[in-house]
C-alpha positions in Angstrom: 18.4 -10.5 -11.8 14.9 -10.9 -10.4 13.5 -8.1 -8.3 10.9 -7.8 -5.5 7.4 -9.0 -6.5 4.8 -6.4 -7.5 1.9 -5.4 -5.3 -0.5 -7.2 -7.7 1.5 -10.4 -7.4 1.5 -10.0 -3.6 -2.3 -9.7 -3.7 -2.5 -13.0 -5.6 -0.4 -14.8 -3.0 -2.4 -13.2 -0.2 -5.6 -14.6 -1.7 -4.1 -18.1 -1.9 -2.1 -18.4 1.3 -4.9 -18.0 3.9 -7.4 -19.9 1.8 -7.7 -22.7 4.3 -8.9 -20.3 7.1 -12.7 -20.9 7.3 -15.2 -18.0 7.3 -16.0 -18.2 11.0 -12.3 -17.9 11.9 -11.9 -15.0 9.4 -14.8 -13.2 11.1 -13.1 -13.7 14.5 -9.8 -12.4 13.2 -11.5 -9.3 11.7 -13.4 -8.6 14.9 -10.7 -9.3 17.5 -7.3 -9.8 15.9 -5.3 -10.1 19.2 -7.6 -12.6 20.8 -8.3 -14.6 17.6 -4.6 -15.0 16.7 -3.9 -16.5 20.1 -6.9 -18.8 20.1 -6.7 -20.0 16.6 -2.9 -20.2 16.0 -1.5 -20.5 19.6 0.6 -17.4 19.0 1.3 -15.3 22.1 0.5 -11.6 21.3 2.0 -8.8 23.3 0.9 -5.2 23.0 3.6 -2.7 24.2 2.7 0.8 25.3 3.0 3.7 22.9 6.5 4.8 22.3 8.0 1.4 22.8 10.5 0.4 20.0 10.6 -3.2 18.9 14.1 -3.9 17.7 14.3 -5.9 14.4 10.6 -5.6 13.7 8.6 -4.5 10.7 9.4 -0.8 11.1 8.9 0.1 14.7 5.4 -1.3 15.0 5.5 -5.1 15.0 7.6 -8.3 15.2 6.9 -11.9 14.6 9.2 -14.5 16.3 8.8 -18.1 15.1 8.4 -21.0 17.6 11.5 -22.7 18.9 12.0 -25.9 20.9 11.7 -23.9 24.1 9.0 -21.3 23.3 5.8 -20.8 21.2 5.6 -18.3 18.3 5.2 -14.7 19.4 3.9 -11.5 18.0 4.8 -8.1 19.5 3.3 -4.8 18.5 3.6 -1.2 19.8 0.2 0.3 20.5 -0.7 3.2 18.3 -3.5 5.8 18.5 -5.7 3.7 16.2 -7.2 0.3 17.1 -7.7 -0.3 13.4 -3.9 0.2 12.8 -3.0 -2.1 15.7 -5.3 -4.8 14.3 -3.7 -4.5 10.9 -0.2 -4.8 12.5 -1.1 -8.0 14.4 -2.5 -9.6 11.2 0.5 -8.4 9.2 2.7 -10.3 11.6 0.3 -13.3 11.4 1.0 -13.0 7.6 4.7 -13.6 8.2 3.7 -16.7 10.3 1.6 -18.1 7.3 4.3 -17.2 4.7 6.9 -19.3 6.5 5.1 -22.6 5.6 4.1 -21.6 2.1 6.5 -23.5 -0.3 5.1 -21.8 -3.4 6.2 -18.3 -2.3 9.4 -19.6 -0.8 10.4 -21.2 -4.1 9.4 -18.0 -6.1 11.5 -15.8 -3.9 14.5 -18.2 -3.6 16.8 -16.3 -6.0 16.0 -12.8 -4.8 18.6 -10.7 -3.0 17.9 -10.3 0.8 16.5 -6.8 0.6 14.2 -7.7 -2.3 13.1 -10.9 -0.5 12.3 -8.9 2.6 10.4 -6.3 0.6 8.4 -9.1 -1.1 7.5 -10.7 2.3 6.3 -7.3 3.6 4.1 -6.8 0.6 2.5 -10.2 0.9 2.1 -9.8 4.7 0.4 -6.4 4.1 -2.0 -8.0 1.6 -2.8 -10.9 3.9 -3.7 -8.5 6.7 -5.9 -6.5 4.4 -7.7 -9.6 3.2 -8.3 -10.9 6.8 -9.5 -7.6 8.1 -11.8 -7.0 5.1 -14.0 -10.0 4.4 -15.2 -10.9 1.0 -18.7 -10.1 2.2 -17.6 -6.6 3.1 -16.1 -6.1 -0.3 -19.2 -7.5 -2.1 -21.4 -5.1 0.0 -19.3 -2.0 -0.5 -18.5 -2.5 -4.2 -22.0 -3.8 -5.2 -22.3 -0.9 -7.6 -18.6 -0.6 -8.5 -15.3 0.7 -6.9 -16.2 4.4 -6.5 -15.0 7.0 -4.0 -18.3 6.6 -2.1 -17.9 2.9 -2.0 -14.4 3.3 -0.5 -15.9 5.5 2.3 -18.5 2.8 2.9 -15.9 0.1 3.1 -14.1 1.9 6.0 -17.5 2.2 7.8 -18.5 -1.5 7.6 -15.0 -3.0 8.2 -12.5 -2.9 11.0 -9.6 -2.2 8.6 -7.4 0.8 8.4 -8.0 3.3 5.5 -4.8 2.1 3.8 -5.9 -1.5 4.0 -9.2 -0.5 2.4 -7.3 1.3 -0.4 -5.4 -1.9 -1.1 -8.6 -4.0 -1.3 -10.2 -1.3 -3.5 -7.3 -1.4 -5.9 -7.4 -5.2 -6.0 -11.1 -4.9 -6.9 -10.7 -2.5 -9.8 -11.6 -4.1 -13.2 -9.4 -1.7 -15.1 -6.1 0.2 -14.8 -6.2 2.7 -12.0 -5.4 3.6 -8.4 -7.1 4.4 -5.1 -5.6 7.5 -3.4 -6.0 8.5 0.3 -5.5 12.2 0.9 -5.4 14.6 3.9 -5.3 18.4 3.5 -4.9 17.8 -0.2 -1.7 15.7 0.3 -1.6 12.1 -1.1 -0.9 10.1 2.1 -1.2 6.6 0.5 -1.9 5.3 -3.1 -2.6 1.7 -4.0 -2.1 0.9 -7.7 -3.7 -1.5 -10.1 -1.5 -2.0 -13.2 -0.5 1.7 -13.5 2.8 2.7 -15.2 3.4 5.4 -12.4 3.7 5.6 -8.7 2.7 8.4 -6.3 5.0 8.7 -3.3 3.7 9.1 0.2 3.1 12.7 1.4 3.0 14.2 -2.1 1.0 17.5 -2.3 -1.6 17.8 -5.0 -2.8 20.8 -7.0 -4.6 23.4 -4.9 -7.3 24.0 -7.5 -7.6 20.3 -8.6 -10.4 17.8 -8.2 -9.1 16.4 -4.8 -9.1 19.9 -3.3 -12.7 20.5 -4.5 -13.8 17.3 -2.7 -12.9 18.7 0.7 -16.1 19.9 2.4 -18.4 18.4 -0.3 -21.3 16.3 0.8 -21.2 14.3 -2.4 -18.6 12.9 -4.7 -16.7 15.2 -7.1 -16.0 13.6 -10.5 -14.2 14.8 -13.6 -11.0 14.8 -15.6 -8.0 15.2 -13.5 -4.2 14.7 -13.1 -2.0 13.7 -10.2 1.2 15.3 -9.1 4.3 13.3 -8.5 7.1 13.8 -5.8 9.4 15.4 -8.4 6.8 18.0 -9.3 5.7 16.5 -12.6 2.1 15.7 -13.4 0.4 12.7 -15.1 -1.6 12.9 -18.3 -5.3 13.2 -17.9 -7.4 10.4 -16.3 -10.8 9.9 -14.8 -11.2 11.0 -11.1 -13.9 10.4 -8.5 -13.3 11.8 -5.0 -15.2 12.2 -1.8 -14.5 13.6 1.6 -15.2 11.8 4.9 -16.5 13.4 8.1 -13.1 13.2 9.7 -11.3 15.2 6.9 -9.8 12.3 4.9 -10.5 12.1 1.2 -10.8 9.0 -0.9 -10.2 9.2 -4.7 -10.6 6.6 -7.3 -8.5 7.2 -10.4 -9.0 5.2 -13.6 -7.3 5.3 -17.0 -9.9 3.5 -19.2 -13.4 4.6 -18.2 -15.0 6.5 -15.3 -15.5 4.6 -12.1 -18.5 6.7 -11.1 -20.1 7.3 -14.5 -21.2 10.7 -15.9 -18.0 11.6 -17.7 -17.6 10.5 -21.3 -14.8 12.8 -22.5 -12.2 10.6 -24.2 -8.8 10.9 -22.5 -5.3 10.5 -23.8 -3.7 7.2 -22.8 -0.4 6.7 -21.1 1.9 6.0 -24.0 4.3 3.2 -23.2 7.9 4.3 -23.0 9.9 1.9 -25.1 13.3 3.7 -24.5 14.6 6.3 -22.1 18.0 8.1 -22.2 19.7 8.8 -18.9 20.5 12.5 -18.5 23.5 11.7 -16.3 25.4 9.0 -18.2 23.6 9.0 -21.6 22.8 5.3 -21.3 19.7 4.3 -23.4 17.5 1.7 -21.7 14.0 0.2 -21.5 12.2 1.2 -18.3 11.1 -1.6 -16.0 9.2 -1.8 -12.7 8.1 1.0 -10.4 9.8 4.4 -10.8 12.0 5.9 -8.1 10.4 8.3 -5.5 11.5 11.2 -7.8 9.4 9.9 -10.6 12.2 8.7 -12.9 13.1 5.1 -13.8 16.6 4.4 -12.7 19.0 3.6 -15.5 21.2 0.4 -15.3 23.9 2.5 -13.7 21.6 3.6 -10.9 21.0 7.2 -12.0 17.8 9.2 -11.6 16.8 12.7 -10.6 17.7 11.9 -7.0 21.3 12.3 -8.0 20.7 16.1 -8.4 18.3 16.5 -5.5 18.0 15.7 -1.8 20.3 12.8 -0.6 19.0 9.4 0.4 19.6 7.3 3.5 19.1 3.6 4.4 15.7 2.8 6.0 16.2 0.4 8.8 12.6 -0.9 8.4 12.6 -2.0 4.7 16.4 -1.7 4.2 16.0 0.3 1.0 17.7 3.6 0.2 15.0 6.3 0.4 14.8 10.1 -0.1 15.6 11.9 3.1 12.3 13.8 2.9 10.5 10.4 3.4 11.8 10.3 7.0 10.6 12.1 10.1 13.3 14.1 11.9 15.4 11.7 13.9 13.7 8.6 12.6 15.5 5.7 10.9 12.2 4.3 9.4 10.7 5.8 6.2 7.2 7.1 5.9 6.9 5.5 2.4 6.4 1.8 3.4 7.3 1.5 7.1 5.1 4.1 8.8 
């Protein structure tokens, strides 16, 4: 049975789908998402005050309603504390508008189950928003000397995109296996991956004495051999790390598996050995791992078992309609912080 598409595949679709939007229009969309979406696509955009809940939307932040015989297409968003975030939400909903008429993606997702199809749409819409907010010229300027932690900080400065959107574009621009991590108070808030065999869940604390912690308060990048910590408490094998702190307390880190992103470190590292077979500790079933691990760090066996069975319970997220660890929800919220925050 097919599953939701990968973030890398979503990025490929996001590059193709808005290809007909000319450069001038892209600049307008990046500078003024609300005004440009209305002027260029005839879509009515409504911004609700903070705290407003949009029923049936992407999380609680936005909703796209297609045109009908009686009304034009509409986008609604709930205003946040960040204009960058609001711009991303508007262009995410525009992504849903563009996806509706893309037969290539519709055909690819045809056999998916409803939840996997929804997840795939959300990934592509996210990637489209990131591409429209961050122009190719911005990427070329920021990454002229490579995808480094300093370059990630520069990309935020020269673009109108959210930090998370910048992480996605940074990961897409890597020329090797790796990831871009965004941290606050030494906690991994968001990680965008490029062909890595692991996944770091949102809000995962990192080692207090590690490379990321050393970057806080530093005026230059900190580079060296490092590991990352997963939600289940386990750590990765060694990789190359390059991290830098921003003036507002956020930290960007570029993690690579094959060679240093920032140079200066030539120590050979052990590679991630491919796991050909795993044995489920619950039912004893032997299986080949596939796709992204669960939030606990394990690959689920064909019977659905992982470490979550012995840990905190899960509940259904009403934003992405996936079962998520309860610690990925704010108290009283029915939307997870993993993909729907």
